[in-house]
C-alpha positions in Angstrom: -37.7 9.7 6.6 -38.1 6.9 4.1 -35.0 4.7 3.8 -33.7 4.3 0.2 -33.5 0.8 -1.1 -32.2 -0.6 -4.3 -34.9 -0.4 -7.0 -36.8 2.5 -5.4 -38.0 5.2 -7.8 -36.7 8.7 -7.4 -39.6 11.0 -6.7 -39.9 14.7 -5.6 -41.3 13.6 -2.3 -38.4 11.4 -1.5 -35.8 14.0 -2.6 -37.5 16.7 -0.5 -38.0 14.7 2.6 -36.1 16.8 5.2 -37.7 15.4 8.3 -35.8 15.6 11.5 -34.3 12.1 12.0 -32.9 12.7 15.5 -32.8 15.5 18.0 -31.5 16.1 21.5 -31.4 18.8 24.2 -29.4 16.9 26.8 -26.0 15.4 27.4 -23.7 18.4 26.9 -20.9 18.4 29.6 -19.5 21.7 30.6 -15.7 22.3 30.8 -14.0 23.7 34.0 -15.2 27.2 34.6 -18.3 26.9 32.4 -22.0 26.1 33.1 -24.4 24.8 30.5 -27.4 27.1 29.8 -28.8 25.2 26.9 -28.0 22.7 24.1 -29.7 21.4 21.0 -28.8 19.0 18.3 -30.6 17.9 15.1 -29.9 15.5 12.3 -31.6 16.0 9.0 -30.7 14.3 5.7 -27.2 13.3 6.8 -26.4 16.7 8.2 -25.8 17.3 11.9 -26.3 20.7 13.6 -25.4 21.4 17.2 -25.9 24.6 19.3 -24.0 25.0 22.6 -24.9 27.8 25.0 -22.8 28.2 28.1 -22.0 30.7 30.8 -18.3 31.4 31.6 -17.8 31.4 35.4 -14.0 31.2 35.5 -11.6 34.0 36.4 -11.3 35.4 33.0 -9.6 34.3 29.8 -6.9 36.5 28.3 -5.5 35.9 24.8 -1.9 36.6 24.0 -0.9 39.6 21.8 -2.0 37.9 18.6 -5.4 36.7 20.0 -4.5 33.1 20.7 -5.7 31.3 23.8 -4.2 28.2 25.2 -6.9 25.7 24.1 -9.7 26.0 26.7 -12.2 23.2 26.9 -15.7 24.9 26.8 -17.7 21.6 26.7 -17.9 18.1 25.4 -20.7 17.0 23.0 -22.6 13.8 23.9 -21.8 10.6 22.2 -23.7 10.3 18.8 -23.4 14.1 18.3 -19.7 14.4 17.4 -18.1 15.2 14.0 -16.3 12.5 12.1 -13.2 14.8 12.0 -12.0 17.9 13.7 -13.9 20.9 12.5 -13.5 24.7 13.1 -16.4 27.0 13.9 -16.9 30.3 15.6 -18.2 31.3 19.0 -19.5 34.6 20.3 -20.7 36.3 23.5 -22.7 39.2 22.0 -19.8 41.6 22.2 -16.9 39.6 20.7 -16.3 36.4 18.9 -13.5 33.9 18.2 -12.6 30.5 16.8 -13.1 27.1 18.4 -12.7 23.5 17.3 -14.8 20.4 17.8 -12.8 17.1 17.8 -14.2 13.6 17.0 -14.1 13.0 20.8 -16.6 15.8 21.1 -14.3 18.3 22.9 -15.2 21.9 22.0 -12.0 24.0 22.5 -11.8 27.8 22.4 -8.7 28.8 20.5 -8.7 32.5 19.7 -10.6 35.6 20.7 -10.2 39.4 20.0 -10.1 40.4 23.7 -10.6 39.1 27.2 -13.6 36.8 28.0 -14.8 38.2 31.3 -16.5 36.2 34.1 -20.3 36.0 33.6 -20.3 36.2 29.8 -22.7 33.9 27.9 -21.0 32.1 25.0 -22.7 30.5 22.1 -21.3 28.2 19.4 -23.1 26.6 16.5 -21.7 24.0 14.2 -22.9 22.0 11.2 -21.3 19.1 9.5 -22.1 16.3 7.1 -22.6 13.2 9.2 -23.6 10.7 6.6 -26.7 8.6 6.5 -27.8 6.1 9.1 
């Protein structure tokens, strides 16, 4: 991607340059009871996207009657791949879904779900945020 400098002309080519500026597939740390299956991150035009794919190997997570979980750390994003403020996103396991948050420290916490998360379920969470320009 061409860096913008004072005095540069605005052209269609510069405006439409959506080249991947950075990408990663490593550095995701699993929380207790989870195992990393896959991870990817991409930065394009000041926008960061991360995709976390983990297996739950714990004893089962049971929400309270309204669907709330005591915040459960699913994973931690690597440095350089964390949002500037806490964001909310969703997660799913192919059967059900719920809400999770990602903090500026990179902690991905499961917060609510419709029913129990059983041992052996594969959980995916994808998030996108404006990360600014380098």
